[in-house]
N, C-alpha and C positions, 0 to 999 in steps of 0.2 A: 832068771826072772829079774825084771826091772822093778825097783821100788824108788819112785821119785822122792827126793828130799824137798824140803820147804822151798829152797832157791829155784828148784826146777819147777815146781808147782806154780810159784809166783811168776816165773818167766813164761810159763805155758798160759797162764791167765792173761798176762800182758799181751801176749802174741794173739790170743783169741780176741781180745778187746780191739786191737789194732786192725785185725782182719775185718771185725764188725764195722768199725769206723770207716774203713776203705769201702766196704759194701754199701754202706748208707751214703757215701759221697758219690758212688757210681750210680745209685738209684736216683739221687737228687739230680745228677748231671742228665741222666736219660729223661727225667721228668722235664727239666728245663729245656732240652732239645725238642721234646714232643709238644710242649706247651708254647705259649707265647707266640703264636702264629696269628697275628692280627693284620687284616688288610683293610684299608680305608679307600674308597674310591669316591671322588668329588665329581658328581654328575651335574648337569645343568639345574635340575630342580630338587635333587636328593643327595643325600650322603649315604653311601652303602658300606656297612661294616661287616666283615666276615671274620670270625675267630674259630680256630680249630682248638677244641677243648676236650681232648680224649680223656676218658675215665671220669668225666663230670656228667652229672645228671641234670635234668632241666630244673629240678627243685633246688639245686646247688648254685643257680645263677640269679643275680640281682642286677638288673639293668635300670639305669637312671638317665633320663634325658632332660637337660636343662636348655634355656634359650640359646646358650652359646657353647655348650659342651655335652659330651656323652661320657658315661663311665659304666663299667660293670665289674662285678665281683664274681668270680667262679671258684668253687671249692668242692673237693670230695674229702674222704676221710684222711687222706695223707697230706694234701697241700691246698693252698689257696692262691689266687692270682687276681691282681687288681690292674684294671686297664683304665685310663682316662685320656680324653682328647678334647682340647678347646679349638674353637673355630673363630674366624674373623667375621662371620656373618651369623645371622640368627636362624635357629632351628625351630621347628614347630613340635613341641613336646606331645601335642595331641595328634600329629600326623606321623605316627611310629607304627611299622609293622616288623614284628620280631618272630622268628621261628627257630627251633632247635631241633635238628635231625641228625642222627648218626654222629654225634659229637661235634657238630658244626653249628655255630650260632650265626644267623643271618639276620642283620637289622637294616631296615631301610627308614631313613628319617627325612621328611620333607623340609626343604628350606623355606623360610618366610621370604617372600618377594620383597625387596627393599622398595621403599616408597620413593617415588620419583619427585616428591616435593609438589608444592602447588604455589603458584604465584598469587599473592593476596593483594587485592586493590585496597589501598588505604583511602578512607573517606575523610 
């Protein structure tokens, strides 16, 4: 019969802690590989953003559109993910269509048409 002494118990505890740490790192690496898949397509009149967010529910997403940028935060019980993108042109925060189906966030944002300017006659 084996009766561990204090040193053996301490070494076993350290070993278990190390294995737990490795397991957590592997889970985090899997999360990072499965997350952060965001595509942005610049179309003539729109910006289209698509994000793969497995494990996230619709209620865990906060989308914000400004005149020259878009950002979202997505989270679940284990992790959170922040994304932001700025543009050299103006977006229409009122012209946004966003859907979330099967872990995929699709956002279409209208671009504001740039003013071509106007020649003013001086009197």
